[in-house]
Structure formats: C-alpha cells, structure tokens
Residue, then its C-alpha position, 0 to 999 in steps of 0.5 A: x667040683x673040688x675046692x682048690x686049696x692050693x690056689x687059694x693058699x698060694x694067693x695068701x702066700x703072695x700077700x704073706x710075703x708083705x704082711x709079716x711086719x704087720x703081724x710082728x707089730x700086732x704081736x709086739x703091740x699085744x705084748x706092750x698092752x699086756x705089759x701095761x696091764x702089769x704082766x712081766x715081759x718075759x712071761x708074756x713071750x713065754x706064754x705067747x710061745x706056749x699058746x702058739x705051739x699049741x695053736x700051731x699043732x691043734x688048728x690044722x687038726x681041727x680044720x681037717x676034722x671040720x672039712x672031713x665032716x662037711x661033704x659039700x660047702x659053698x665056695x664062699x664058706x670054704x674060702x672064708x674058712x681057709x682065709x681064717x685058717x691061713x691067717x691064724x696058722x701063719x701067726x701061730x707058726x710065726x710066733x712059735x718058730x721065733x723061739x729058735x731065733x731069739x729069747x724073751x730077754x732079747x725081745x723085752x730088754x735088748x734095744x739094738x734096733x733089731x727087736x722083733x725082726x726075727x718075727x718077720x723071718x719066721x713069718x716067711x718060713x711059715x709060708x711053705x708050711x701053709x702050702x704043705x697043709x693046703x696040699x694035704x687038705x686038697x688031697x685028703x678031703x672030699x669037700x665039694x664046692x656047692x653052687x649057691 
C-alpha cells in the first residue's frame, strides 16, 4: 500500500491555517534574541531571507531523494518525515516570500502595529505550495508503507 502524502499534508494545512502567528512569533523572537547578542536587525532579516530561500529550494530536493532511496518504510516513519518536511518547508516559504511584501527596515524599525503581519499572510500562501509538493511526492515515488 502506498503512503498517502496528500491526505497527510491536507491535515497539516488545516493546522497551518491556525499556526502562522506562532511561526511569525518564532521568527520575530529569534530576531530579537539575535539582536540581543549584538547582531544588527536588518542584517538578521537579510540572513533569514537568504537561509530560507536556500532551505525552501533544497529541502524538497533532499526529501525527494530520501524517498527515492527508500523502497519501503513504516507508516510512522513516513508520517514523521512528512510532518518535519511540512513544518520546515512551511517556515522557509513563510519567511522567503515575506521579502516581497516588506523590508528589513520595516520589520525592524517601523512601529505602526503591523510589524510581522506579512509573515501570517505568506504562511497562508505556503499551504498550496505544500499541497503541490505532496502531489509530486505521491505520484513520483515508489515509497510503500510496510506493516510494523
């Protein structure tokens, strides 16, 4: 029996509708922590964007290669792999796409009450991308679920 990547990702996407604020807080909290360590705020966001673009592109490739190497896996392992993939890809896409809707100066120095709200919208934009990846994984891998 093949593993149903699409169903598992759809469940993640339902959860993903409600967690973008938490991941935005995680990103802003990380930025504040690095700021306390002496890094300049705009450089932190520029680093986040570079790292997230690299991660957003590399993670699906690495995940697909891992799935292609595995002919059979347990349901639990595939579920765990997909949860980690979806979460980190969600976070990478959320961060990477925010470069189109804000600037590092706005995120760091503008106090209009909207700081970081762009991260919520870009997180929601990542959900259809995760579904597309799941379709790809579903139809281009031979990963079979093995009974325990």
